C-alpha positions as CSV (number, residue, x, y, z in Angstrom):
1,X,12.3,18.7,-1.2
2,X,8.8,17.3,-1.6
3,X,8.3,13.4,-0.4
4,X,5.9,11.4,-2.0
5,X,5.3,8.0,-0.8
6,X,6.2,4.6,-2.6
7,X,9.1,7.1,-4.3
8,X,12.2,5.5,-4.0
9,X,15.7,7.7,-4.0
10,X,18.8,5.6,-5.8
11,X,20.3,4.6,-2.6
12,X,16.7,3.0,-1.2
13,X,16.7,0.8,-3.8
14,X,20.2,0.0,-3.1
15,X,19.8,-0.9,-0.1
16,X,16.3,-2.9,-1.0
17,X,18.6,-4.7,-3.7
18,X,21.6,-5.6,-1.4
19,X,18.7,-7.4,1.4
20,X,16.9,-9.4,-0.8
21,X,20.7,-10.7,-2.5
22,X,21.3,-11.5,1.1
23,X,18.1,-13.3,2.3
24,X,17.6,-15.4,-1.1
25,X,21.1,-15.8,-2.9
26,X,21.7,-15.0,-6.6
27,X,20.5,-18.3,-7.4
28,X,16.8,-17.5,-6.0
29,X,16.1,-14.4,-7.4
30,X,15.4,-15.9,-11.1
31,X,12.8,-18.2,-9.8
32,X,11.3,-15.3,-7.5
33,X,11.2,-12.6,-10.7
34,X,9.5,-15.3,-13.2
35,X,7.0,-16.1,-10.3
36,X,6.0,-12.1,-9.9
37,X,6.1,-12.0,-14.1
38,X,3.1,-14.7,-14.2
39,X,1.3,-13.4,-10.8
40,X,1.5,-9.5,-12.9
41,X,0.2,-11.3,-16.1
42,X,-2.7,-13.2,-14.2
43,X,-3.4,-10.0,-13.2
44,X,-3.5,-8.4,-16.2
45,X,-5.7,-11.2,-17.8
46,X,-8.0,-10.7,-15.1
47,X,-8.7,-7.3,-15.5
48,X,-9.1,-7.7,-19.0
49,X,-12.0,-10.2,-18.3
50,X,-13.6,-8.0,-16.0
51,X,-13.8,-4.9,-18.5
52,X,-15.2,-7.2,-21.6
53,X,-17.8,-8.5,-18.7
54,X,-18.6,-4.6,-18.5
55,X,-18.9,-3.6,-22.0
56,X,-21.1,-6.7,-22.9
57,X,-22.8,-5.8,-19.9
58,X,-23.7,-2.4,-21.3
59,X,-24.4,-3.7,-25.1
60,X,-27.1,-6.1,-23.7
61,X,-28.1,-3.1,-21.8
62,X,-28.4,-0.8,-24.8
63,X,-29.7,-3.4,-26.5
64,X,-32.5,-3.7,-24.2
65,X,-33.4,0.0,-24.3
66,X,-33.3,0.2,-28.4
67,X,-36.5,-2.4,-27.8
68,X,-38.4,-0.4,-25.6
C-alpha cells in the first residue's frame, strides 16, 4: 500500500477527533471552528489582493511597452 504525506485514514481521523474533544470539550469546538473559518477567509482575501496587484502590475508594464 502506498502512503502519502498528510493522507489520513478513517481511524486516524477518529483518533484526532477524540483527542480534540477531550482537550477542548464540546462547547469550545464551535468557537475554534469559527476562528479557523475567519482565518481561512482572511488568507483567501489576502491571496486575492496579491493576485490583483500582480495583474495590475502586468497591465501597467504592457502599457509602458506599448508607448515605446
